[in-house]
N, C-alpha and C positions, 0 to 999 in steps of 0.2 A: 711408677708402678711398683707395687709392693713386692718384695724379694720372694715372698711365698710363691709367686707365680713362676719365678725363674727356677727356684729351687724344685718346684714339683714338675716344671717343664723338662729340666735336665733328667730328673728321675724317670719321667715317662718316656723320654727319648732312649734312655738306657735300657728300660724294660721293654720297650716296643722293638727296638732294633738291637743294640748291643753297646758295650762300652767303646768299641773301636769306631763305630759310627758317631757316637756321641763326642769323642775326642776329635774326630776328623771335622765334624761341624764346628767345634770350638776353634780348632786350628784355622779353618778356612775363615771364620769371622774375626780371626784375630782378638779372640775373646778368652781371657783366663779362665772363665767358668767358675769364679769365685763369688758366690752370693750368700747372704743371710737372709732368713725368711722374714726378719723385722727389718731389713734395710729397705731402702727407696731407690729405684734405678730408673734410668730413661727407657720409655717404651720402644725407642728407636732400636735398642740393643736386642730386644726379643724379636722385633720384626727381622733384623740381620740374621739372628740365629735360624729362624724359621726359613728364610730364603737360602741360607746356607744347608739347612737340613734337606731342602729340596734338591739342591745341586748334588748332595752327597747320595741321596737315597731315591731320587725320581719321583718322590710322593709329592703331588701338587701342595702348595700352600693352603689352598682351599679345603682340600681333603683333610690335611693334617690339622687344620683349625677346628673342623668338624669333630675329629677324633679327640683332640685336645680338649673340647668343650664337654664332651661325653665323660671323659675321664676326670675332669676337673669337679664334676657334679658332687662326688663324695666328699672332696676337699671342702667346697662352699658350704654343703650341708653340716660338716663337722665345725668349721670356724665361724660361719656366718648363717647360722640356722634361720634368722629372720629373713634373709635373702630369698629363700626358697619358699615361704609362706605365701599363699595366695592372699592378695591384697585386693579389697573391693574397689570396683572401678571408680565409685565416687571419691574414695580417698586418694586414688592416683590422679584423678582430675584436679581435685582440691589441691594437692602437692605441686602439681605443674603450674596451676593458676596462681597460686600464691608465690611461687618462685619467679614467674614471669612478670606478674603484675604487682611488683613492690612498689610502695609508696616512697617517694624521695623525700 
């Protein structure tokens, strides 16, 4: 998983709650909290952070994931503008078909 997800996640936690909550989450997860936006990290680390955030704040992981998705929308549109453009259904179907039914 790209590091930008982790850096933005930590920023969102700090803005949504506060620095103390963010640090408590990192301590509970035994995570140093050192990420670069261009690095790649295992997704299990993010899952562990979200679970620890739940334990620290009481906010359910599902609820925070929805909040996270809403807050990430501006980041996605800034860094990946083509991801938010509507794609015509035939192109999606062709992409799935061509990926699924490849000739060997």
